[in-house]
Backbone as numpy.savetxt, mean C-alpha at the origin, in Angstrom:
# Nx Ny Nz CAx CAy CAz Cx Cy Cz
-47.12 25.37 -8.12 -47.59 25.15 -9.48 -48.25 26.42 -9.98
-48.41 26.57 -11.30 -49.07 27.75 -11.80 -50.41 27.91 -11.13
-50.71 29.13 -10.69 -51.94 29.40 -10.00 -51.81 29.34 -8.50
-50.75 28.79 -7.98 -50.53 28.73 -6.55 -49.66 29.89 -6.12
-49.52 30.06 -4.81 -48.74 31.19 -4.29 -47.27 31.04 -4.60
-46.81 29.82 -4.91 -45.40 29.61 -5.21 -45.14 29.52 -6.70
-46.14 29.87 -7.49 -45.97 29.74 -8.94 -44.87 30.66 -9.42
-44.29 30.26 -10.51 -43.17 31.00 -11.07 -43.68 32.24 -11.78
-43.09 33.35 -11.46 -43.35 34.58 -12.21 -42.26 34.76 -13.24
-42.46 35.67 -14.17 -41.50 35.85 -15.25 -40.38 36.73 -14.76
-39.25 36.10 -14.43 -38.07 36.81 -13.95 -36.85 36.19 -14.61
-35.73 36.92 -14.61 -34.51 36.35 -15.19 -34.16 35.04 -14.51
-33.83 34.03 -15.30 -33.46 32.74 -14.76 -34.63 31.86 -14.43
-35.84 32.29 -14.65 -37.01 31.50 -14.30 -37.39 30.59 -15.45
-37.86 29.36 -15.13 -38.31 28.43 -16.16 -39.81 28.30 -16.09
-40.45 28.28 -17.23 -41.90 28.21 -17.31 -42.41 26.80 -17.38
-43.73 26.68 -17.16 -44.43 25.45 -17.47 -44.39 24.45 -16.35
-45.33 23.57 -16.37 -45.43 22.55 -15.32 -44.98 21.19 -15.78
-44.72 21.02 -17.07 -44.33 19.72 -17.59 -43.09 19.86 -18.44
-42.11 18.99 -18.22 -40.88 19.02 -19.01 -41.09 18.31 -20.33
-40.07 18.37 -21.19 -40.14 17.70 -22.49 -40.35 16.21 -22.32
-39.80 15.63 -21.24 -39.94 14.18 -21.01 -41.23 13.85 -20.29
-42.05 14.86 -20.00 -43.31 14.60 -19.35 -43.19 14.41 -17.85
-42.10 14.88 -17.24 -41.88 14.70 -15.81 -42.34 15.95 -15.08
-43.03 15.75 -13.94 -43.54 16.88 -13.18 -42.40 17.61 -12.50
-42.39 18.92 -12.60 -41.33 19.71 -12.01 -41.78 20.33 -10.70
-40.89 20.49 -9.77 -41.18 21.12 -8.50 -40.75 22.57 -8.59
-41.63 23.47 -8.37 -41.31 24.89 -8.45 -40.82 25.39 -7.11
-39.77 26.16 -7.12 -39.16 26.68 -5.91 -39.59 28.13 -5.76
-40.04 28.54 -4.60 -40.33 29.96 -4.41 -39.13 30.79 -4.77
-39.34 31.97 -5.28 -38.31 32.87 -5.81 -37.93 32.49 -7.21
-38.37 31.32 -7.69 -38.25 30.96 -9.10 -36.83 31.00 -9.64
-35.88 30.58 -8.84 -34.50 30.58 -9.34 -34.11 29.26 -9.95
-34.80 28.17 -9.59 -34.46 26.88 -10.17 -35.61 25.91 -9.96
-35.56 24.76 -10.64 -36.51 23.68 -10.38 -35.80 22.36 -10.58
-36.39 21.36 -9.96 -35.85 20.02 -10.15 -37.00 19.09 -10.41
-36.73 17.98 -11.06 -37.74 16.98 -11.33 -37.82 15.99 -10.19
-39.05 15.64 -9.80 -39.22 14.59 -8.78 -38.48 13.33 -9.20
-38.65 12.97 -10.46 -38.02 11.74 -10.93 -36.52 11.86 -10.94
-36.01 13.04 -11.27 -34.57 13.23 -11.31 -33.98 13.04 -9.92
-34.69 13.61 -8.91 -34.21 13.45 -7.54 -34.20 11.98 -7.14
-35.27 11.27 -7.50 -35.34 9.86 -7.16 -34.24 9.06 -7.85
-34.00 9.40 -9.12 -32.96 8.69 -9.88 -31.58 8.95 -9.29
-31.33 10.20 -8.88 -30.04 10.51 -8.28 -29.84 9.73 -6.98
-30.90 9.66 -6.17 -30.81 8.91 -4.92 -30.56 7.43 -5.19
-31.26 6.89 -6.20 -31.09 5.49 -6.56 -29.68 5.22 -7.05
-29.15 6.11 -7.90 -27.79 5.94 -8.42 -26.77 5.97 -7.28
-26.98 6.90 -6.33 -26.06 6.98 -5.20 -26.08 5.70 -4.40
-27.30 5.15 -4.18 -27.41 3.92 -3.40 -26.75 2.75 -4.12
-27.02 2.64 -5.41 -26.42 1.57 -6.20 -24.90 1.71 -6.22
-24.43 2.94 -6.38 -22.98 3.18 -6.39 -22.33 2.76 -5.09
-23.02 3.03 -3.97 -22.49 2.63 -2.66 -22.38 1.12 -2.56
-23.45 0.42 -2.99 -23.42 -1.05 -2.93 -22.33 -1.62 -3.83
-22.17 -1.03 -5.01 -21.12 -1.50 -5.93 -19.75 -1.30 -5.31
-19.53 -0.11 -4.72 -18.25 0.18 -4.10 -17.96 -0.79 -2.97
-18.98 -1.04 -2.13 -18.78 -1.99 -1.04 -18.48 -3.38 -1.57
-19.13 -3.74 -2.68 -18.89 -5.04 -3.28 -17.48 -5.18 -3.79
-16.97 -4.10 -4.41 -15.60 -4.13 -4.94 -14.61 -4.27 -3.80
-14.82 -3.48 -2.72 -13.92 -3.56 -1.57 -13.97 -4.93 -0.94
-15.21 -5.47 -0.78 -15.34 -6.80 -0.19 -14.64 -7.85 -1.03
-14.78 -7.75 -2.35 -14.13 -8.72 -3.23 -12.62 -8.63 -3.12
-12.11 -7.39 -3.00 -10.66 -7.21 -2.89 -10.13 -7.86 -1.62
-10.88 -7.67 -0.50 -10.44 -8.25 0.75 -10.62 -9.76 0.75
-11.63 -10.22 -0.02 -11.89 -11.66 -0.06 -10.77 -12.40 -0.77
-10.09 -11.73 -1.68 -8.99 -12.35 -2.40 -7.72 -12.22 -1.57
-7.44 -13.22 -0.78 -6.31 -13.17 0.13 -4.99 -13.12 -0.64
-4.11 -12.22 -0.21 -2.80 -12.10 -0.84 -1.94 -13.30 -0.48
-1.40 -13.95 -1.50 -0.56 -15.12 -1.27 0.90 -14.89 -1.65
1.14 -13.81 -2.39 2.52 -13.53 -2.79 2.73 -12.03 -2.94
3.89 -11.57 -2.49 4.27 -10.17 -2.63 5.66 -10.09 -3.23
5.99 -8.92 -3.76 7.29 -8.75 -4.43 7.84 -7.36 -4.19
9.15 -7.29 -4.14 9.87 -6.02 -4.05 10.90 -5.98 -5.17
10.96 -4.86 -5.85 12.03 -4.62 -6.83 12.97 -3.61 -6.19
14.19 -4.03 -5.97 15.18 -3.18 -5.31 15.85 -2.23 -6.29
15.94 -0.97 -5.89 16.60 0.06 -6.70 17.77 0.63 -5.91
18.86 0.96 -6.58 20.04 1.45 -5.86 19.83 2.84 -5.29
20.45 3.09 -4.16 20.52 4.45 -3.64 21.60 5.20 -4.42
21.79 6.45 -4.09 22.72 7.27 -4.87 24.17 6.80 -4.77
24.47 6.01 -3.75 25.86 5.60 -3.53 26.13 4.16 -3.96
25.27 3.54 -4.73 25.49 2.14 -5.06 24.96 1.77 -6.44
25.22 0.53 -6.82 24.71 -0.05 -8.05 23.92 -1.33 -7.75
23.47 -1.45 -6.51 22.80 -2.67 -6.07 21.36 -2.72 -6.58
20.98 -3.84 -7.18 19.61 -4.05 -7.65 19.20 -5.48 -7.31
17.93 -5.76 -7.48 17.49 -7.13 -7.24 15.99 -7.23 -7.02
15.55 -8.42 -6.69 14.15 -8.67 -6.38 14.06 -9.53 -5.12
12.97 -9.34 -4.40 12.68 -10.17 -3.23 11.21 -10.55 -3.32
10.93 -11.84 -3.16 9.54 -12.29 -3.14 9.19 -12.84 -1.76
7.91 -12.72 -1.43 7.38 -13.21 -0.16 6.16 -14.07 -0.48
6.24 -15.34 -0.21 5.17 -16.27 -0.58 4.60 -16.95 0.65
3.29 -16.88 0.80 2.64 -17.51 1.94 2.69 -19.02 1.81
3.05 -19.69 2.89 3.05 -21.16 2.95 2.26 -21.59 4.19
2.12 -22.87 4.36 1.36 -23.38 5.51 2.03 -23.08 6.85
3.35 -22.91 6.82 4.07 -22.70 8.08 4.92 -21.44 8.09
4.46 -20.41 7.41 5.18 -19.14 7.41 5.21 -18.49 6.05
6.09 -17.51 5.91 6.26 -16.80 4.64 7.66 -17.11 4.10
7.71 -17.62 2.88 8.99 -17.94 2.24 9.54 -16.67 1.59
10.73 -16.28 2.03 11.42 -15.11 1.49 12.50 -15.59 0.53
12.47 -15.11 -0.70 13.49 -15.46 -1.69 14.06 -14.17 -2.25
15.36 -13.97 -2.07 16.02 -12.75 -2.52 17.11 -13.07 -3.53
17.17 -12.29 -4.58 18.26 -12.34 -5.56 18.74 -10.92 -5.80
19.98 -10.66 -5.41 20.51 -9.29 -5.42 21.88 -9.30 -6.10
22.15 -8.26 -6.87 23.44 -8.12 -7.55 24.04 -6.74 -7.27
25.33 -6.62 -7.56 26.02 -5.34 -7.40 26.62 -5.12 -6.02
26.66 -6.16 -5.22 27.19 -6.05 -3.86 28.70 -6.29 -3.82
29.34 -5.82 -2.78 30.71 -6.23 -2.52 30.65 -7.62 -1.89
31.65 -8.46 -2.11 31.63 -9.80 -1.53 31.51 -9.75 0.00
30.72 -10.68 0.55 30.55 -10.73 2.00 29.11 -10.51 2.40
28.89 -10.27 3.70 27.55 -10.17 4.25 27.04 -8.73 4.28
25.73 -8.62 4.08 25.07 -7.31 4.07 23.73 -7.42 4.79
23.50 -6.50 5.74 22.24 -6.48 6.46 21.05 -6.38 5.52
19.98 -7.07 5.90 18.83 -7.25 5.02 17.58 -7.16 5.90
16.83 -6.09 5.75 15.72 -5.85 6.67 14.49 -5.30 5.97
13.36 -5.43 6.66 12.13 -4.75 6.25 11.99 -3.50 7.12
11.77 -2.37 6.47 11.67 -1.10 7.18 10.23 -0.59 7.21
9.99 0.33 8.13 8.62 0.67 8.52 7.82 1.49 7.52
8.49 2.19 6.59 7.76 3.01 5.63 8.08 2.57 4.20
7.06 2.50 3.37 7.27 2.18 1.96 7.64 3.41 1.17
8.72 4.05 1.57 9.13 5.33 0.98 10.62 5.27 0.67
10.94 5.12 -0.60 12.35 5.07 -1.04 12.76 6.36 -1.74
12.05 7.45 -1.47 12.26 8.69 -2.23 13.56 9.40 -1.91
14.08 9.24 -0.70 15.33 9.91 -0.35 16.51 9.25 -1.06
17.50 10.05 -1.41 18.66 9.53 -2.14 19.38 8.43 -1.37
19.35 8.52 -0.05 20.00 7.50 0.78 19.01 6.53 1.39
17.75 6.59 0.98 16.68 5.72 1.46 16.36 5.90 2.94
16.81 7.00 3.53 16.48 7.27 4.93 14.97 7.45 5.12
14.28 7.78 4.04 12.83 7.98 4.09 12.06 6.70 4.43
12.73 5.55 4.35 12.08 4.27 4.70 11.98 4.07 6.20
12.59 4.96 6.98 12.50 4.87 8.43 13.32 3.72 9.01
12.97 3.34 10.23 13.69 2.28 10.92 13.12 0.90 10.61
13.61 -0.09 11.31 13.13 -1.46 11.12 11.65 -1.56 11.46
10.94 -2.41 10.73 9.55 -2.69 11.04 9.51 -3.45 12.36
8.92 -2.83 13.39 8.98 -3.38 14.74 7.68 -3.09 15.49
6.54 -3.61 15.00 5.26 -3.30 15.63 5.11 -3.84 17.04
5.92 -4.83 17.41 5.82 -5.43 18.75 6.82 -4.81 19.73
7.63 -3.86 19.27 8.56 -3.11 20.14 9.55 -4.04 20.84
10.14 -4.94 20.07 11.14 -5.86 20.60 12.54 -5.36 20.26
13.57 -5.90 20.93 14.94 -5.52 20.58 15.36 -6.15 19.25
16.36 -5.55 18.63 16.90 -6.09 17.38 17.56 -7.45 17.65
17.42 -8.36 16.68 18.02 -9.68 16.85 18.16 -10.42 15.54
18.55 -11.67 15.64 18.69 -12.54 14.46 17.31 -12.99 14.00
17.21 -13.39 12.74 15.90 -13.83 12.24 15.34 -15.06 12.93
16.20 -15.85 13.58 15.72 -17.03 14.29 15.62 -16.80 15.80
15.78 -15.55 16.23 15.67 -15.23 17.66 14.21 -15.22 18.09
13.98 -15.57 19.36 12.62 -15.53 19.90 12.12 -14.10 19.99
13.03 -13.17 20.31 12.69 -11.76 20.36 13.51 -11.01 19.32
12.81 -10.33 18.44 13.46 -9.62 17.34 12.46 -8.65 16.74
12.95 -7.74 15.93 12.05 -6.94 15.11 11.40 -7.87 14.09
10.14 -7.62 13.77 9.51 -8.41 12.70 10.31 -8.26 11.41
10.89 -7.08 11.21 11.63 -6.83 9.98 13.06 -7.33 9.96
13.51 -8.00 11.01 14.89 -8.51 11.06 15.03 -9.77 10.22
15.68 -9.65 9.09 15.88 -10.81 8.20 17.34 -11.22 8.10
18.19 -10.66 8.98 19.58 -11.10 9.02 20.45 -10.50 7.94
21.13 -11.36 7.19 22.10 -10.91 6.18 21.93 -11.64 4.86
22.26 -10.95 3.80 22.53 -11.57 2.51 24.03 -11.79 2.44
24.46 -12.84 1.76 25.90 -13.05 1.59 26.23 -13.11 0.10
27.00 -12.12 -0.34 27.36 -12.01 -1.76 28.62 -12.80 -2.06
28.65 -13.41 -3.24 29.83 -14.15 -3.66 30.84 -13.19 -4.30
31.88 -13.75 -4.89 32.95 -12.93 -5.46 32.46 -12.05 -6.60
31.38 -12.44 -7.26 30.85 -11.64 -8.36 29.84 -10.59 -7.89
29.57 -10.55 -6.59 28.65 -9.56 -6.06 27.19 -10.00 -6.06
26.95 -11.28 -6.31 25.58 -11.78 -6.34 25.24 -12.49 -5.02
24.03 -12.29 -4.56 23.57 -12.94 -3.34 22.22 -13.59 -3.59
22.05 -14.79 -3.05 20.77 -15.50 -3.13 20.42 -15.97 -1.73
19.18 -15.74 -1.32 18.73 -16.15 0.00 17.35 -16.77 -0.08
17.16 -17.87 0.65 15.84 -18.45 0.85 15.66 -18.66 2.34
14.60 -18.07 2.88 14.38 -18.14 4.32 12.88 -18.20 4.58
12.46 -19.14 5.40 11.04 -19.23 5.77 10.86 -18.58 7.14
10.06 -17.54 7.17 9.91 -16.73 8.36 8.53 -16.92 8.98
8.49 -17.10 10.30 7.23 -17.36 11.00 6.58 -16.10 11.56
7.28 -14.98 11.51 6.70 -13.72 12.02 6.06 -12.89 10.92
6.60 -12.95 9.73 6.06 -12.15 8.63 4.66 -12.60 8.26
3.85 -11.65 7.83 2.50 -11.95 7.38 2.17 -11.13 6.15
1.32 -11.67 5.29 0.84 -10.92 4.13 -0.52 -10.28 4.41
-1.08 -10.58 5.58 -2.28 -9.93 6.07 -2.13 -9.82 7.59
-3.02 -9.06 8.23 -2.98 -9.00 9.69 -2.05 -7.94 10.23
-1.80 -8.01 11.54 -1.08 -6.94 12.22 0.39 -6.86 11.82
0.99 -7.94 11.38 2.38 -7.93 10.93 2.50 -7.91 9.41
1.47 -7.42 8.76 1.44 -7.40 7.30 2.58 -6.54 6.76
3.29 -7.07 5.79 4.45 -6.35 5.25 4.14 -5.58 3.97
2.93 -5.69 3.46 2.59 -4.97 2.23 2.67 -3.46 2.45
3.30 -2.79 1.50 3.44 -1.35 1.58 4.65 -0.88 2.36
5.41 -1.80 2.94 6.64 -1.44 3.65 7.81 -1.49 2.66
9.03 -1.34 3.17 10.20 -1.32 2.28 11.22 -2.36 2.70
11.93 -2.89 1.71 13.08 -3.76 1.95 14.34 -2.92 1.74
15.27 -3.04 2.67 16.55 -2.32 2.59 17.70 -3.33 2.62
18.67 -3.13 1.73 19.94 -3.86 1.78 21.00 -2.88 2.24
21.79 -3.31 3.24 22.76 -2.41 3.87 24.19 -2.66 3.38
25.04 -1.69 3.68 26.43 -1.74 3.21 27.27 -2.71 4.02
26.92 -2.91 5.28 27.74 -3.73 6.16 26.95 -4.93 6.69
27.68 -5.82 7.33 27.05 -6.99 7.95 26.25 -6.59 9.18
25.09 -7.18 9.33 24.30 -7.04 10.55 24.91 -7.99 11.59
25.35 -7.41 12.73 25.95 -8.27 13.75 24.91 -9.00 14.59
23.64 -8.72 14.34 22.51 -9.42 14.94 22.33 -9.17 16.43
23.05 -8.19 16.99 22.92 -7.93 18.42 22.98 -6.44 18.79
23.76 -5.65 18.05 23.85 -4.23 18.39 22.50 -3.55 18.20
22.16 -2.67 19.14 20.90 -1.96 19.07 21.10 -0.55 18.50
20.18 -0.06 17.69 18.90 -0.72 17.39 18.87 -1.46 16.05
19.97 -1.42 15.26 19.87 -1.97 13.90 21.03 -2.88 13.51
21.81 -3.35 14.47 22.84 -4.32 14.15 24.09 -3.75 13.52
24.27 -2.42 13.60 25.49 -1.78 13.07 25.72 -2.14 11.61
24.63 -2.12 10.83 24.70 -2.59 9.44 25.09 -1.51 8.44
25.33 -0.31 8.88 25.84 0.72 7.98 24.78 1.34 7.09
25.28 2.00 6.02 24.41 2.73 5.11 23.49 1.82 4.30
22.64 2.48 3.53 21.62 1.76 2.75 21.99 1.76 1.27
22.10 0.56 0.72 22.54 0.42 -0.68 21.40 0.29 -1.67
20.28 -0.25 -1.21 19.13 -0.46 -2.12 17.84 -0.42 -1.32
16.78 -0.02 -2.01 15.49 0.10 -1.36 14.40 -0.29 -2.36
13.37 -0.96 -1.86 12.24 -1.30 -2.70 10.97 -1.44 -1.88
9.85 -1.03 -2.42 8.57 -1.10 -1.72 7.91 -2.46 -2.01
7.33 -3.04 -0.98 6.70 -4.36 -1.09 5.27 -4.20 -1.59
4.94 -4.87 -2.69 3.62 -4.81 -3.26 3.08 -6.20 -3.54
1.81 -6.27 -3.88 1.17 -7.55 -4.22 1.69 -8.04 -5.57
2.11 -9.29 -5.60 2.63 -9.87 -6.84 1.49 -10.37 -7.73
1.71 -10.34 -9.01 0.73 -10.87 -9.96 0.60 -12.38 -9.72
-0.64 -12.87 -9.59 -0.83 -14.32 -9.34 -0.23 -15.16 -10.46
């Protein structure tokens, strides 16, 4: 303070006086290069603490709202015109998968959940392999041992449209088998449900990232 050994002398960048316009006591720093208000420091600390509690509250609220439905919008790869939507709805005894896809050739097409929610590559190779957190062999969707992402086949009619409804007991919208943020892939060929590692299902015709659906 003025009169003390740390008092501010008149130098470039130095601020005078012991009281601010708001009447708050200022702390003088030796060398007189800057000062801060006691109250300002306290207010900043308080704001930081409140901000932390608010952030934690927002995160807690987000986690408290359990996801009950997810959706994927399928977009064609560079070699196809396949589009569609897939929904995943939590039920008491599993997750109900409903797929509606168009632009397919008639017949069966492999239908899987892949490990990365990345459809950026022209051929959708960026989505990686099948979602397989339990490291099981590839199989049919009703097999005891299978990839979590093994959903079997879609079957398109003569017009190229496919509709599927399947209730899956391995898929989850929360937990270790959570499918949010992963990708759905529709393949060019039929999944034979036995060849390793992906059922010989051929190239990738469509890709979409799984996100939380609007309630």
